[in-house]
VMD Tcl script that draws the C-alpha trace (Angstrom):
set ca {
  {-2.84 -75.96 86.77}
  {-1.44 -76.87 90.04}
  {-3.37 -77.79 93.08}
  {-1.76 -76.45 96.54}
  {-2.40 -77.09 100.09}
  {-1.16 -75.21 103.06}
  {0.23 -76.99 106.14}
  {1.22 -74.78 109.48}
  {4.45 -75.43 110.90}
  {5.21 -75.16 114.52}
  {6.34 -77.17 117.38}
  {4.88 -79.85 118.65}
  {1.81 -79.49 120.66}
  {-0.45 -81.41 123.31}
  {-3.68 -80.18 121.57}
  {-4.72 -80.38 118.02}
  {-3.46 -77.30 116.79}
  {-0.80 -78.84 114.87}
  {-2.19 -82.24 114.03}
  {-5.33 -81.47 112.68}
  {-3.59 -79.18 110.04}
  {-1.07 -81.85 109.35}
  {-3.60 -84.55 108.73}
  {-5.30 -82.44 106.24}
  {-2.37 -81.16 104.51}
  {-1.15 -84.88 104.29}
  {-4.43 -86.32 102.71}
  {-4.18 -83.35 100.40}
  {-0.66 -84.24 99.34}
  {-2.01 -88.26 98.70}
  {-4.45 -86.63 96.26}
  {-1.92 -84.84 94.24}
  {-1.98 -81.40 95.88}
  {1.53 -80.00 96.64}
  {2.24 -78.71 100.00}
  {2.92 -75.04 101.09}
  {4.49 -74.72 104.25}
  {3.48 -71.51 106.49}
  {5.60 -71.38 109.51}
  {4.17 -69.78 112.60}
  {5.69 -66.50 113.66}
  {5.12 -63.52 115.43}
  {4.82 -60.49 112.74}
  {4.49 -57.71 115.61}
  {6.70 -54.88 113.83}
  {6.78 -56.37 110.33}
  {6.20 -54.16 107.81}
  {3.78 -54.63 104.94}
  {6.34 -54.82 102.45}
  {8.05 -57.63 104.38}
  {5.20 -59.58 104.91}
  {4.13 -59.58 101.19}
  {7.62 -60.53 100.28}
  {7.58 -63.05 103.19}
  {3.95 -64.50 101.62}
  {5.52 -64.23 97.89}
  {8.63 -66.76 99.24}
  {6.43 -69.27 100.50}
  {4.23 -69.23 97.30}
  {7.13 -68.62 94.77}
  {6.07 -71.78 92.70}
  {2.55 -70.87 92.50}
  {1.28 -69.81 88.97}
  {-1.38 -68.09 87.72}
  {-4.46 -70.48 86.78}
  {-3.38 -72.59 90.00}
  {-5.45 -72.90 93.47}
  {-4.57 -73.26 96.89}
  {-6.47 -74.65 99.91}
  {-5.64 -72.34 102.88}
  {-6.22 -73.83 106.18}
  {-7.71 -71.00 107.89}
  {-6.76 -69.49 110.44}
  {-3.01 -69.95 109.82}
  {-2.47 -69.00 113.70}
  {-0.40 -66.31 112.44}
  {-2.04 -62.70 112.54}
  {-5.39 -61.43 110.84}
  {-2.91 -59.35 108.66}
  {-1.16 -62.55 107.35}
  {-4.40 -63.95 106.44}
  {-5.74 -60.95 104.72}
  {-2.80 -60.15 103.01}
  {-2.38 -64.03 101.78}
  {-5.65 -64.13 99.98}
  {-5.23 -60.80 98.37}
  {-1.54 -61.63 96.99}
  {-3.09 -64.82 95.75}
  {-5.78 -62.71 93.61}
  {-3.35 -60.49 92.41}
  {-1.39 -63.09 91.14}
  {-4.52 -64.99 89.48}
  {-4.42 -68.05 91.81}
  {-7.79 -68.80 93.39}
  {-8.30 -69.61 96.85}
  {-10.26 -72.50 98.75}
  {-10.54 -71.48 102.58}
  {-10.70 -74.73 104.94}
  {-12.15 -73.29 107.69}
  {-11.16 -74.91 111.22}
  {-12.40 -72.30 113.35}
  {-14.84 -69.52 113.40}
  {-14.02 -67.12 116.14}
  {-17.16 -64.92 115.46}
  {-19.32 -68.22 116.37}
  {-17.12 -69.29 119.62}
  {-16.57 -65.89 120.96}
  {-20.29 -64.36 120.01}
  {-18.43 -61.28 118.81}
  {-16.32 -60.12 116.01}
  {-12.81 -60.61 116.68}
  {-10.66 -58.03 116.74}
  {-7.60 -59.09 115.07}
  {-9.38 -59.74 111.86}
  {-12.38 -58.84 109.93}
  {-13.57 -62.41 109.51}
  {-16.63 -62.22 107.72}
  {-14.93 -59.86 105.30}
  {-12.23 -62.23 105.04}
  {-14.26 -65.38 103.94}
  {-16.27 -62.96 101.05}
  {-12.79 -62.55 99.74}
  {-12.00 -66.12 99.16}
  {-13.21 -68.09 96.16}
  {-14.98 -71.21 98.01}
  {-15.21 -72.20 101.78}
  {-15.13 -75.50 103.28}
  {-16.90 -75.25 106.45}
  {-17.92 -78.08 109.39}
  {-21.70 -78.83 108.22}
  {-24.64 -77.16 107.03}
  {-25.69 -75.54 110.51}
  {-22.06 -73.62 110.34}
  {-22.89 -72.64 106.59}
  {-26.75 -71.48 107.29}
  {-25.06 -69.52 110.42}
  {-22.30 -67.76 108.31}
  {-25.01 -66.83 105.80}
  {-26.78 -65.27 108.40}
  {-23.67 -63.33 109.45}
  {-23.22 -62.06 106.08}
  {-21.05 -64.60 104.08}
  {-21.73 -64.77 100.16}
  {-19.01 -66.95 99.39}
  {-20.06 -70.47 98.03}
  {-19.53 -72.91 100.77}
  {-19.14 -77.04 101.13}
  {-19.49 -79.05 104.20}
  {-16.59 -81.43 105.55}
  {-18.74 -82.87 108.22}
  {-16.07 -84.37 110.27}
  {-12.54 -83.94 110.94}
  {-10.40 -86.94 110.11}
  {-7.87 -88.67 112.58}
  {-4.97 -90.65 110.28}
  {-3.66 -93.64 111.23}
  {-2.62 -96.13 108.93}
  {-0.98 -98.38 111.55}
  {-2.43 -101.02 113.56}
  {-5.89 -100.76 112.10}
  {-7.58 -103.82 113.98}
  {-5.80 -102.66 117.28}
  {-7.91 -99.74 117.38}
  {-11.36 -101.63 117.10}
  {-12.89 -102.40 120.19}
  {-14.22 -105.73 121.15}
  {-17.27 -106.06 123.41}
  {-15.27 -107.98 126.30}
  {-12.96 -105.08 126.63}
  {-14.92 -102.26 126.74}
  {-15.81 -100.72 130.07}
  {-19.07 -98.60 131.14}
  {-17.24 -95.47 131.80}
  {-15.95 -92.39 130.15}
  {-12.67 -90.84 129.17}
  {-12.36 -87.16 128.05}
  {-9.12 -86.34 126.26}
  {-8.25 -82.35 125.42}
  {-7.92 -79.17 126.30}
  {-9.63 -79.33 129.70}
  {-9.48 -75.73 130.21}
  {-12.69 -76.00 128.05}
  {-14.21 -78.78 130.73}
  {-14.00 -76.96 134.26}
  {-16.98 -78.68 135.35}
  {-14.79 -81.58 135.59}
  {-13.46 -80.09 138.85}
  {-17.00 -80.90 140.32}
  {-17.41 -84.20 138.66}
  {-19.35 -86.56 141.18}
  {-21.20 -88.71 138.93}
  {-21.14 -92.32 139.47}
  {-19.89 -93.33 136.29}
  {-15.95 -93.30 136.38}
  {-14.16 -91.17 134.14}
  {-10.14 -90.76 133.01}
  {-8.98 -87.70 131.83}
  {-6.18 -86.76 129.82}
  {-5.19 -83.09 128.57}
  {-3.81 -79.55 129.21}
  {-4.85 -77.94 132.41}
  {-3.53 -74.92 134.58}
  {-2.58 -75.09 138.42}
  {-5.83 -74.42 139.88}
  {-7.71 -77.05 137.81}
  {-4.79 -79.73 137.91}
  {-4.91 -79.68 141.97}
  {-8.80 -80.20 141.46}
  {-8.46 -83.03 139.32}
  {-5.90 -84.54 141.45}
  {-7.94 -84.42 144.44}
  {-11.43 -85.63 143.34}
  {-11.31 -89.44 143.82}
  {-13.68 -89.84 141.21}
  {-11.34 -88.79 138.59}
  {-8.16 -90.90 136.93}
  {-6.23 -87.87 135.86}
  {-3.27 -88.54 133.78}
  {-2.02 -85.66 132.30}
  {-0.52 -84.72 129.05}
  {0.25 -87.00 126.51}
  {1.70 -86.78 123.02}
  {-0.60 -88.13 120.06}
  {0.56 -91.56 120.06}
  {1.17 -92.29 123.53}
  {-2.57 -90.87 124.14}
  {-3.74 -93.49 121.35}
  {-2.28 -96.38 123.16}
  {-3.02 -95.31 126.87}
  {-6.77 -94.43 126.16}
  {-9.00 -97.00 128.07}
  {-12.08 -98.83 126.17}
  {-14.78 -96.39 127.40}
  {-17.31 -93.79 126.30}
  {-15.42 -90.70 124.58}
  {-16.99 -87.48 126.27}
  {-16.90 -84.52 123.57}
  {-18.51 -81.86 126.17}
  {-17.44 -78.37 126.62}
  {-17.93 -75.65 128.84}
  {-18.33 -71.84 128.50}
  {-15.29 -69.55 130.11}
  {-15.55 -65.94 130.96}
  {-13.66 -65.34 127.49}
  {-15.06 -68.14 125.07}
  {-18.57 -69.63 124.67}
  {-17.10 -73.29 124.12}
  {-20.58 -74.93 124.69}
  {-22.60 -73.10 122.43}
  {-19.88 -73.15 119.93}
  {-20.47 -76.84 119.44}
  {-24.16 -76.05 118.05}
  {-22.11 -75.24 114.79}
  {-18.39 -77.04 114.86}
  {-17.23 -80.55 114.76}
  {-14.52 -80.96 117.98}
  {-11.36 -82.75 116.84}
  {-11.77 -84.92 119.87}
  {-14.80 -86.60 118.37}
  {-12.73 -87.67 115.32}
  {-10.13 -88.93 117.56}
  {-12.63 -91.17 119.93}
  {-14.31 -92.81 116.86}
  {-11.23 -93.52 114.86}
  {-9.74 -95.58 117.78}
  {-12.85 -97.36 118.57}
  {-14.66 -95.50 121.15}
  {-18.49 -94.37 121.14}
  {-19.34 -90.86 121.93}
  {-21.37 -89.00 124.41}
  {-22.34 -85.70 123.06}
  {-24.71 -82.62 123.77}
  {-27.95 -83.22 122.09}
  {-27.78 -79.90 120.90}
  {-24.33 -80.10 119.32}
  {-23.78 -80.09 115.62}
  {-22.05 -83.62 115.79}
  {-25.16 -85.16 117.54}
  {-26.88 -85.73 114.21}
  {-24.12 -87.94 112.83}
  {-23.28 -89.72 116.18}
  {-27.35 -90.38 116.69}
  {-28.32 -91.69 112.98}
  {-25.14 -93.71 112.50}
  {-25.52 -95.51 115.66}
  {-22.05 -94.20 116.96}
  {-22.79 -92.86 120.39}
  {-25.48 -91.12 122.58}
  {-26.63 -87.62 122.53}
  {-27.71 -86.40 126.11}
  {-29.38 -82.96 127.14}
  {-27.43 -82.73 130.53}
  {-24.33 -84.63 131.99}
  {-26.68 -85.47 134.83}
  {-28.16 -88.12 132.48}
  {-24.87 -89.80 131.91}
  {-25.15 -92.58 134.65}
  {-28.51 -93.66 133.80}
  {-27.62 -93.86 130.00}
  {-24.44 -95.88 130.35}
  {-25.88 -98.40 132.85}
  {-29.26 -98.81 130.91}
  {-28.02 -99.60 127.31}
  {-28.39 -103.28 126.84}
  {-25.32 -105.38 125.87}
  {-27.23 -105.98 122.68}
  {-27.20 -102.26 122.05}
  {-23.73 -101.90 122.80}
  {-22.29 -104.63 120.51}
  {-23.93 -102.84 117.81}
  {-22.71 -99.50 118.43}
  {-19.42 -100.47 118.81}
  {-19.76 -102.56 115.62}
  {-20.84 -99.44 114.08}
  {-17.89 -97.43 115.46}
  {-15.49 -100.03 114.58}
  {-16.59 -100.02 110.77}
  {-17.03 -95.58 110.58}
  {-13.72 -95.22 112.32}
  {-11.84 -96.82 109.56}
  {-13.19 -93.96 107.10}
  {-11.54 -91.32 109.79}
  {-8.51 -93.01 109.98}
  {-8.24 -93.11 106.12}
  {-9.10 -89.36 105.49}
  {-12.47 -89.81 103.99}
  {-14.10 -86.81 105.03}
  {-11.11 -84.55 104.29}
  {-10.98 -86.05 100.73}
  {-14.79 -85.38 100.15}
  {-14.53 -81.99 101.14}
  {-11.81 -81.26 99.06}
  {-13.48 -83.07 95.97}
  {-16.85 -80.79 96.74}
  {-14.45 -77.48 96.87}
  {-12.64 -78.42 93.60}
  {-16.17 -79.19 91.86}
  {-17.61 -75.91 93.20}
  {-14.72 -73.80 92.42}
  {-13.97 -75.43 88.63}
  {-17.44 -76.16 87.82}
  {-20.08 -74.01 89.80}
  {-22.68 -74.23 87.21}
  {-22.56 -78.45 86.74}
  {-25.09 -80.37 88.19}
  {-23.78 -83.59 90.13}
  {-26.48 -86.55 89.48}
  {-27.90 -87.55 92.98}
  {-26.85 -91.02 92.39}
  {-22.81 -89.93 92.63}
  {-23.52 -87.54 95.52}
}
mol new
graphics top color blue
foreach p $ca { graphics top sphere $p radius 0.5 }
foreach p [lrange $ca 0 end-1] q [lrange $ca 1 end] { graphics top cylinder $p $q radius 0.2 }
display resetview
């Protein structure tokens, strides 16, 4: 039996679209998985037979009895994702679906490009973000066994000590890095707390950020350039809704990739108290959970030096796990156990 894991190949992007999947594939490869590359492409006009032939080409080395960890969505069409799992089952290959996003939760309606709940029920095991996401999927009709990953990782094997923040280098401000189109509230930022912003915008938002004297807007950066340039401040993980997507409400169930990025490089977190990730942040002393951005000035200024020193120590230790891929490894191992020995009980002291 061989273990496989997919990686989605596309051009370099400023957001986490490529990076998150590549990191997971690299972690799987280090665990003995073989990587199956799926190139992102436009399949409009491609016949079903041609798509099935493409999938068979990607998986030519798969054999009956193997299993594959499929990173969902592939960012190809829903037809591609559906054909892939169906073809694996025809060939006697089991499929673990590692879920990056659930459009049904994010959009608060079923997507038109795929029967997402039906797709999840065709898989053999799901790796989801956390227990809240698992419970919500069950409520929506998913019956497939699920395990939780709890956080995304952010690989970095270089300069381990450099990414651990010292108290004397820390400033009582915030930094936000990511897709700024999900954070349009920044255009009206009027808090006393200084904020440094990196990320993707549109022309309208770009102009507003540049015009706001309380914002240090630095534009887009590639992954490693961003890591080197991020100031030592609190990392802000706060999304807002748009006309099309309910990004803020979605954080009740998902774990944003930017959280892993901040923690892996020595930045404590500020997060919405209702976000799923808030439990991990608060219980492990990795940052602050608030109900509204109106509280941000008070909480940052009122945290004592001793509390901040302990928080930075917690973040520095925790970040080593994320840079090393710990959460992905435990998610993959739990999924293997669920797939290969579903009736076995794991002793409590081994969990």
